[in-house]
C-alpha positions as CSV (number, residue, x, y, z in Angstrom):
1,M,9.5,-18.3,-7.1
2,S,11.4,-15.0,-9.1
3,N,12.3,-11.5,-9.4
4,V,10.9,-8.5,-10.7
5,T,12.6,-5.7,-12.4
6,L,11.2,-2.9,-14.2
7,S,13.3,-0.2,-15.9
8,N,12.6,2.9,-17.1
9,V,9.4,2.0,-18.4
10,S,7.1,4.3,-20.1
11,R,3.5,3.7,-21.7
12,H,2.3,6.4,-23.6
13,F,-0.7,6.8,-25.8
14,G,-0.1,9.6,-28.5
15,K,0.8,12.7,-26.1
16,F,-0.3,11.6,-22.9
17,V,2.5,9.8,-21.0
18,A,0.9,7.1,-18.5
19,V,3.7,5.8,-16.8
20,D,6.9,8.2,-17.0
21,R,10.4,5.9,-16.3
22,F,9.2,3.8,-13.5
23,S,12.1,1.3,-12.2
24,I,11.9,-1.1,-8.8
25,D,13.3,-3.7,-8.4
26,I,10.9,-6.7,-6.5
27,Q,12.0,-9.3,-4.4
28,S,11.8,-13.1,-4.7
29,G,8.6,-13.7,-2.2
30,E,8.1,-10.5,-1.7
31,F,4.7,-8.7,-2.0
32,V,4.9,-5.3,-3.4
33,T,1.7,-2.8,-3.5
34,L,1.0,0.0,-6.4
35,L,-1.1,2.9,-4.8
36,G,-2.7,5.5,-6.3
37,P,-5.9,7.5,-7.7
38,S,-7.5,7.0,-10.5
39,G,-4.9,7.8,-13.5
40,C,-1.7,7.7,-11.8
41,G,-0.4,4.9,-14.2
42,K,-1.0,1.9,-12.1
43,T,-2.8,-0.7,-13.0
44,T,-0.6,0.7,-16.8
45,T,1.8,-0.6,-15.2
46,L,0.4,-3.9,-14.2
47,R,-0.7,-4.6,-17.6
48,M,3.2,-3.9,-19.2
49,L,4.7,-6.5,-16.4
50,A,1.7,-8.8,-17.8
51,G,2.2,-8.2,-21.3
52,L,-1.4,-7.2,-21.9
53,E,0.0,-3.3,-22.8
54,R,3.6,-2.3,-24.9
55,N,5.7,-0.3,-23.2
56,T,6.6,2.5,-24.8
57,A,10.5,2.4,-23.3
58,G,12.0,0.5,-21.1
59,R,12.9,-3.2,-20.0
60,I,11.6,-5.6,-17.9
61,T,12.2,-8.7,-16.6
62,I,10.9,-12.1,-14.8
63,G,13.7,-14.2,-12.8
64,N,16.3,-14.8,-16.0
65,T,13.9,-14.2,-18.8
66,V,14.1,-10.6,-20.4
67,V,10.2,-10.2,-21.4
68,S,10.5,-6.5,-22.8
69,D,12.6,-4.8,-24.1
70,V,11.7,-2.2,-26.5
71,E,15.7,-0.8,-27.4
72,K,16.1,-4.6,-28.6
73,G,12.9,-5.1,-29.8
74,I,11.5,-8.0,-27.4
75,F,8.4,-8.6,-26.2
76,L,7.0,-11.5,-25.3
77,P,3.3,-12.3,-25.1
78,P,1.6,-12.9,-22.0
79,E,0.8,-16.6,-22.6
80,K,5.0,-17.0,-22.8
81,R,5.8,-14.9,-18.9
82,Q,4.8,-17.5,-16.5
83,L,2.2,-15.3,-14.7
84,G,-0.8,-15.8,-12.6
85,M,-3.5,-12.5,-12.6
86,V,-5.9,-11.8,-10.9
87,F,-8.7,-9.2,-12.0
88,Q,-11.3,-6.8,-10.5
89,S,-14.0,-8.4,-12.2
90,Y,-12.4,-12.6,-10.8
91,A,-13.6,-13.4,-14.4
92,I,-15.5,-16.8,-13.2
93,W,-16.8,-18.6,-16.5
94,P,-20.5,-19.2,-15.0
95,H,-20.9,-22.1,-17.2
96,M,-18.0,-24.0,-15.1
97,T,-18.0,-25.6,-12.3
98,V,-15.3,-24.8,-10.3
99,F,-13.3,-27.8,-10.7
100,E,-13.8,-26.3,-14.1
101,N,-13.0,-23.3,-14.0
102,V,-9.8,-23.9,-12.2
103,A,-8.5,-26.9,-14.0
104,Y,-9.2,-24.2,-18.2
105,P,-5.5,-23.0,-17.8
106,L,-4.0,-27.0,-17.1
107,K,-6.4,-28.1,-20.5
108,I,-5.1,-25.1,-22.4
109,R,-1.7,-26.4,-21.5
110,R,-2.4,-29.6,-22.4
111,L,-1.5,-31.6,-19.8
112,D,-3.4,-34.9,-18.9
113,R,-6.3,-35.7,-16.5
114,D,-4.6,-37.0,-13.8
115,T,-2.3,-35.2,-13.7
116,I,-5.1,-31.7,-14.0
117,R,-7.1,-33.4,-11.1
118,K,-4.5,-34.2,-8.6
119,K,-3.2,-30.2,-9.0
120,V,-7.1,-28.4,-9.5
121,K,-7.5,-30.4,-6.0
122,A,-4.3,-29.9,-4.6
123,T,-5.0,-26.0,-5.0
124,L,-8.6,-25.8,-4.5
125,E,-7.5,-27.2,-1.1
126,I,-5.4,-24.4,-0.7
127,V,-8.1,-22.0,-0.5
128,E,-10.3,-24.4,1.3
129,M,-12.1,-24.8,-2.3
130,D,-11.7,-28.4,-2.6
131,H,-15.2,-29.3,-0.8
132,L,-17.1,-27.1,-3.2
133,A,-15.8,-28.2,-6.0
134,D,-18.7,-29.4,-8.1
135,R,-20.9,-26.2,-7.7
136,M,-21.9,-23.9,-9.9
137,A,-20.2,-21.1,-10.3
138,P,-23.1,-18.3,-10.3
139,D,-23.6,-20.5,-6.5
140,L,-20.6,-18.9,-5.0
141,S,-21.1,-16.1,-3.2
142,G,-18.2,-13.0,-3.2
143,G,-16.3,-14.0,-1.3
144,Q,-16.3,-17.2,-3.1
145,Q,-15.7,-16.8,-6.1
146,Q,-12.3,-14.7,-5.3
147,R,-11.0,-17.7,-4.3
148,V,-11.7,-19.9,-7.0
149,A,-10.1,-16.7,-9.1
150,I,-7.1,-17.2,-6.3
151,A,-7.1,-20.9,-6.8
152,R,-6.8,-20.6,-11.0
153,S,-4.1,-18.0,-10.9
154,L,-2.1,-20.1,-9.1
155,V,-2.6,-23.9,-10.1
156,F,0.0,-23.9,-12.3
157,E,2.7,-22.2,-10.3
158,P,3.7,-19.4,-11.9
159,E,6.8,-16.9,-11.3
160,V,4.6,-14.0,-9.7
161,L,1.3,-13.5,-9.4
162,L,-0.7,-10.3,-10.5
163,L,-4.4,-8.9,-8.7
164,D,-5.7,-5.6,-10.3
165,E,-7.8,-4.6,-7.2
166,P,-9.5,-8.1,-6.1
167,L,-11.5,-7.0,-3.7
168,S,-13.1,-4.1,-4.3
169,N,-16.2,-6.2,-5.1
170,L,-16.2,-7.2,-1.7
171,D,-18.4,-5.4,1.5
172,A,-15.9,-4.3,4.1
173,R,-16.6,-6.7,6.5
174,L,-15.2,-9.1,4.1
175,R,-12.8,-7.3,2.3
176,L,-11.0,-7.3,5.2
177,Q,-11.5,-10.5,5.5
178,M,-10.7,-11.5,2.4
179,G,-7.4,-9.5,2.3
180,D,-5.9,-11.0,5.7
181,E,-6.7,-14.8,4.0
182,F,-5.1,-13.7,0.8
183,R,-1.5,-12.0,2.8
184,A,-2.0,-15.6,4.7
185,L,-1.7,-17.4,1.8
186,Q,0.8,-15.6,0.2
187,Q,2.7,-15.7,2.6
188,R,2.7,-19.7,3.0
189,L,3.4,-20.3,-0.9
190,G,6.4,-17.4,-1.4
191,I,4.8,-16.0,-3.9
192,T,6.0,-13.0,-5.6
193,T,3.5,-10.9,-5.7
194,V,2.6,-7.4,-7.2
195,Y,-1.3,-5.7,-6.2
196,V,-2.5,-2.8,-7.5
197,T,-5.3,-1.1,-5.5
198,H,-6.3,2.5,-4.5
199,D,-7.5,1.2,-0.9
200,Q,-4.2,3.1,1.9
201,A,-5.8,0.4,4.3
202,E,-5.4,-2.6,2.5
203,A,-1.7,-1.3,0.7
204,M,-0.6,-0.8,4.6
205,S,-2.1,-3.7,5.6
206,L,-0.6,-6.7,2.9
207,S,2.9,-4.9,1.4
208,D,6.5,-5.9,1.9
209,R,6.5,-2.4,0.4
210,V,4.3,0.7,-0.7
211,V,4.9,2.0,-4.3
212,L,2.9,5.1,-4.3
213,M,2.2,7.1,-7.3
214,K,1.4,9.9,-9.5
215,D,1.0,11.2,-12.7
216,G,3.1,8.0,-14.1
217,Q,5.7,8.4,-11.5
218,I,7.1,6.7,-8.4
219,L,6.6,9.4,-4.9
220,Q,8.1,6.6,-3.0
221,N,8.7,3.2,-2.8
222,S,8.8,2.2,1.5
223,P,7.8,-0.5,3.5
224,P,3.9,0.7,5.1
225,R,5.0,1.9,8.1
226,S,7.9,4.1,6.4
227,I,5.4,5.7,3.6
228,Y,3.2,5.8,6.7
229,L,4.9,8.2,9.3
230,Q,7.9,8.9,7.7
231,P,7.1,10.5,3.9
232,H,9.6,11.8,1.9
233,S,7.1,14.8,0.8
234,R,4.0,16.8,1.7
235,D,2.7,15.3,-1.1
236,V,2.7,11.3,0.1
237,A,2.2,12.4,3.3
238,S,-0.9,14.5,2.8
239,F,-2.7,10.5,0.4
240,F,-2.6,9.6,3.7
241,G,-5.5,10.6,5.8
242,S,-5.6,14.1,7.7
243,P,-2.6,14.8,8.7
244,N,-1.9,18.2,10.9
245,F,1.4,20.0,9.1
246,F,2.9,23.0,11.2
247,Q,5.9,25.2,10.4
248,I,8.2,25.2,13.2
249,K,12.2,26.4,13.9
250,A,14.6,23.6,14.4
251,L,17.5,25.1,17.7
252,G,19.6,21.7,17.1
253,A,20.1,18.2,16.5
254,R,22.2,14.7,17.7
255,R,22.0,11.3,14.9
256,T,20.2,8.6,16.6
257,E,21.5,4.9,16.0
258,S,18.9,4.2,13.3
259,G,20.8,7.3,11.8
260,Q,17.7,9.8,11.1
261,F,17.9,12.7,13.4
262,A,15.9,14.0,16.6
263,V,15.8,17.8,16.2
264,D,14.9,20.1,19.3
265,V,12.6,22.3,18.0
266,K,9.8,25.3,19.4
267,G,7.6,27.7,18.3
268,D,4.4,29.7,19.4
269,G,3.2,27.4,22.1
270,V,5.3,24.7,22.1
271,S,8.2,23.0,22.1
272,G,9.8,19.8,22.1
273,H,11.7,17.0,20.0
274,C,11.0,15.2,16.2
275,L,12.7,13.1,14.3
276,S,14.4,14.1,10.4
277,A,15.5,11.8,7.6
278,M,18.9,15.3,7.3
279,E,20.3,17.5,9.3
280,P,18.7,20.9,10.0
281,T,20.7,23.8,10.5
282,A,19.8,26.0,13.7
283,G,16.7,28.5,13.5
284,E,16.2,26.2,10.3
285,T,12.3,26.7,9.9
286,L,10.8,23.0,9.6
287,T,7.2,21.3,8.4
288,V,6.9,18.8,11.5
289,M,3.9,17.0,10.3
290,L,1.2,14.9,13.2
291,R,-0.8,12.4,12.6
292,P,-4.1,12.5,14.6
293,E,-4.3,9.1,16.5
294,S,-0.2,10.0,17.4
295,F,-1.3,12.6,19.8
296,R,-2.7,11.4,23.4
297,V,-4.2,13.8,25.7
298,L,-2.3,14.8,29.1
299,D,-2.5,14.5,32.6
300,A,-2.3,18.0,34.3
301,T,1.7,16.4,35.3
302,E,2.5,14.7,32.7
303,Q,4.9,14.8,30.2
304,A,5.8,13.9,26.8
305,D,9.2,12.9,25.1
306,G,7.8,14.8,21.7
307,M,6.1,17.4,21.4
308,V,3.8,19.0,24.0
309,W,0.8,21.6,23.3
310,D,-2.1,23.3,25.8
311,A,-5.3,23.2,23.9
312,T,-9.0,24.3,23.5
313,I,-11.6,22.0,22.5
314,K,-13.8,23.8,19.7
315,L,-15.3,20.5,18.9
316,A,-15.6,16.7,19.8
317,T,-16.9,14.2,17.3
318,F,-17.5,10.5,18.7
319,R,-17.1,7.7,16.1
320,G,-17.5,5.0,17.6
321,P,-13.6,3.6,18.1
322,T,-11.8,6.5,18.3
323,Q,-13.5,10.6,19.3
324,S,-12.0,13.3,16.9
325,L,-11.1,16.7,18.8
326,L,-10.8,20.2,16.9
327,L,-8.5,21.8,19.2
328,E,-7.0,24.9,18.9
329,T,-3.4,25.6,20.6
330,Q,-1.0,29.0,19.1
331,T,0.8,27.5,17.0
332,G,-2.1,26.2,14.7
333,P,-5.9,24.3,14.6
334,I,-4.8,20.4,15.2
335,H,-6.8,17.1,14.7
336,V,-7.0,14.7,17.2
337,E,-8.0,10.9,16.8
338,A,-8.5,10.1,21.2
339,D,-9.8,7.7,23.7
340,P,-13.2,7.0,22.8
341,T,-14.2,6.0,26.1
342,R,-13.3,9.6,27.7
343,T,-15.8,12.9,27.5
344,Y,-14.4,16.0,25.8
345,D,-15.7,19.4,26.6
346,V,-16.3,22.0,23.6
347,G,-14.6,25.0,25.4
348,S,-12.8,23.3,27.4
349,M,-9.1,23.2,28.3
350,I,-6.3,20.2,28.2
351,R,-3.1,18.9,27.0
352,V,-2.2,16.9,24.5
353,G,1.0,14.9,23.2
354,A,3.2,13.1,20.7
355,P,5.8,10.8,20.9
356,M,9.6,12.0,18.7
357,A,8.5,8.9,17.0
358,G,5.5,10.6,15.2
359,A,6.8,13.6,14.6
360,W,8.1,14.1,11.4
361,A,9.8,16.7,9.7
362,V,8.7,17.0,6.1
363,P,11.1,17.4,3.4
364,E,9.9,20.8,1.5
365,A,11.3,20.1,-1.5
366,G,10.1,16.3,-2.0
367,T,12.0,13.6,-3.3
368,R,11.0,10.9,-5.7
369,A,11.1,7.2,-5.6
């Protein structure tokens, strides 16, 4: 499998800049997801990588081959880039059987019948669809059609697999199941994969790295855990869920083994510790982010290694897997996802704590990429 490099790649449509100086190195066998709202440039980036759109600036390299370089006038068409692609619609041909759909990329490459038969059979076995080889495409479920689309993209052994919102047409339960199955398949095959989605949960569960985009640029390029718990900016933090933000003063800091800083902080009605990428000065005001699920309701004498609040319950909403609490504190309102098995009475007092690992000082001047 091949690595992929995009260097200062841009795409302009007249005066509109869809993608602006996008740069990334994707390692062989890595699963990278381009994430962001509609219009952020993620699909345009994928289409430039596929050769379906021409970049107006920059260079794209797949393995050792430069497939597009605007300055040197290089542009390889899609069929010469050795890429497999799965579209949102799957693009399954309804007049063909499962076998014929998967065999099509090999037929247009003029492979002999015996080779086609062997390759299609082996690929259908990988996606567990070999028993349906003779079934017509319209007779398949949505999940089965997706497997056929994946098999068709894999049968000619591409260097890189590109997927554009491939799960969006499935219901929630099947989307989760197929996502897990696809991730297991990708890891087993070790194929370099670039995936486009607007679904945060998909990006978190499938990816080695998540590239969050906005206005054609990269806001952050990090592993899922880092981008969620340690965002580079308030924009990144706010894209995922509904985080709590607090203005709080730094008292002092010490470097941790990971190279980050453990910061002693104090504010109205709260004191404790948070983590920071940079060393703050004593007295500096920090914006600290805590996600609702990072909190825990504490017993009367229990302590937390991070931050602790005394709070009044303003609202309690049972949601099944969790119970959403709106709390009033001296620091400000707090949204907490709490244990659904406990009863929380509106108007009562409770103590909540969040561990230091869940309290992150968000840089005010966010860095891109």
